[in-house]
C-alpha positions as CSV (number, residue, x, y, z in Angstrom):
1,M,17.1,109.2,42.4
2,K,16.8,106.0,42.8
3,R,17.5,104.3,39.9
4,P,14.7,100.7,38.9
5,A,16.8,98.1,40.0
6,V,18.1,95.6,36.6
7,R,17.8,92.3,36.8
8,R,20.2,90.1,35.4
9,R,19.6,87.2,33.6
10,K,20.4,83.9,34.4
11,P,23.6,82.7,32.0
12,R,22.7,79.9,30.4
13,S,23.1,76.1,31.1
14,L,26.5,74.2,29.8
15,L,24.0,72.0,28.3
16,R,21.3,74.3,26.0
17,S,23.6,76.3,24.8
18,L,24.9,73.0,23.4
19,L,22.1,71.9,22.8
20,D,21.3,74.9,20.9
21,G,24.2,74.8,18.6
22,G,23.3,71.3,18.3
23,V,20.0,72.6,17.1
24,F,21.7,75.3,14.8
25,V,24.2,73.2,13.1
26,V,21.4,70.2,12.1
27,V,18.7,72.8,11.0
28,L,21.8,74.9,8.7
29,A,22.4,71.1,7.2
30,M,19.3,70.6,5.9
31,V,18.9,73.9,4.5
32,L,22.0,72.5,2.6
33,F,21.2,69.8,1.6
34,A,17.9,70.6,0.4
35,V,19.5,73.8,-1.5
36,R,22.4,71.0,-3.2
37,Q,19.4,68.5,-4.3
38,A,18.1,71.3,-6.2
39,G,20.4,72.2,-8.0
40,W,21.2,75.7,-6.7
41,L,24.8,75.7,-5.9
42,E,25.9,73.7,-9.7
43,T,27.7,75.5,-11.9
44,Q,28.4,73.3,-15.1
45,S,31.5,75.1,-18.0
46,G,32.7,73.4,-20.7
47,D,32.0,71.8,-23.8
48,F,28.2,70.9,-24.5
49,I,27.1,69.4,-27.4
50,A,22.6,70.2,-28.5
51,V,20.2,67.2,-28.0
52,D,17.4,69.4,-29.2
53,G,16.2,72.6,-29.8
54,D,15.7,73.0,-25.5
55,S,18.8,71.2,-24.6
56,L,22.2,69.8,-24.2
57,R,24.1,67.3,-22.8
58,K,27.8,67.5,-21.0
59,G,28.8,63.6,-20.4
60,N,25.9,61.8,-19.6
61,Q,23.8,64.7,-17.8
62,D,21.1,66.2,-19.7
63,Y,20.3,69.9,-18.5
64,R,17.3,71.5,-20.0
65,L,17.5,75.3,-20.9
66,H,15.2,77.7,-19.1
67,A,11.8,79.3,-20.1
68,I,12.4,77.9,-24.0
69,D,10.2,75.1,-25.4
70,A,11.7,74.5,-28.8
71,P,10.1,71.8,-31.5
72,E,10.7,68.2,-31.1
73,L,14.2,67.0,-32.4
74,H,11.7,64.1,-34.8
75,Q,8.8,67.4,-35.2
76,M,8.3,68.7,-38.9
77,C,6.0,72.1,-38.6
78,E,4.4,74.1,-42.2
79,D,5.7,77.5,-43.5
80,G,2.9,79.9,-44.3
81,S,2.6,78.1,-48.6
82,G,2.3,74.9,-46.2
83,A,5.5,72.9,-46.8
84,T,6.9,70.7,-44.6
85,Y,10.7,71.6,-43.1
86,P,11.9,69.5,-40.2
87,C,11.9,72.6,-37.6
88,G,13.1,70.2,-35.2
89,R,16.7,69.7,-36.2
90,Q,16.6,73.2,-37.4
91,A,16.2,74.6,-33.8
92,Q,18.5,71.4,-32.8
93,A,20.9,73.0,-35.3
94,A,21.1,76.7,-34.6
95,L,21.7,75.3,-30.7
96,R,24.5,73.6,-32.3
97,R,25.6,76.5,-33.4
98,L,25.0,78.4,-29.7
99,V,27.0,75.8,-28.0
100,S,29.3,76.3,-30.3
101,S,30.8,79.6,-30.7
102,G,32.3,79.2,-27.3
103,S,33.0,78.2,-23.5
104,V,29.0,77.2,-22.1
105,T,28.9,77.9,-18.7
106,C,25.0,76.9,-17.2
107,R,23.2,78.0,-13.5
108,V,21.5,74.8,-12.9
109,I,18.0,77.1,-10.9
110,E,16.2,73.2,-10.6
111,N,15.2,70.0,-11.8
112,D,12.4,68.9,-14.4
113,R,9.9,66.3,-13.7
114,Y,12.4,63.8,-16.1
115,G,15.3,63.8,-13.6
116,R,16.9,67.2,-15.9
117,L,18.2,70.3,-14.5
118,V,17.3,73.1,-15.8
119,A,19.7,75.7,-16.1
120,I,20.4,79.6,-17.6
121,C,23.7,79.5,-20.5
122,R,25.6,81.0,-21.8
123,A,27.9,80.5,-24.4
124,G,31.0,82.9,-23.9
125,K,28.9,86.6,-23.4
126,I,25.7,84.9,-25.3
127,D,23.1,84.2,-23.5
128,I,21.8,80.6,-24.8
129,N,18.4,80.7,-23.1
């Protein structure tokens, strides 16, 4: 019994191979640029300061803690008996204690609408978020 004839594909031309390789490099560069712009590759470690109850600063860069919504720094709150207290300052003090407990590492996951980097942060083994 005869085997069916196998059709051989023509080898790609050098020009076609170069074009395919060039397209691949351009697409890869665009993806890496988008990932970098989104901050997905950025991790920062070192000394951070608590700006308020849900934001940190390292140098001149602000980082907002992902999934945390603390009172604003100068916000006053009311307790169960109706007395007011500086809840914004207390939130900042609590974050300051966490940050001062060890070396902080923040992994940036996105940028918010105010230009801050949104990050998931740890102080040593403690998850700050």
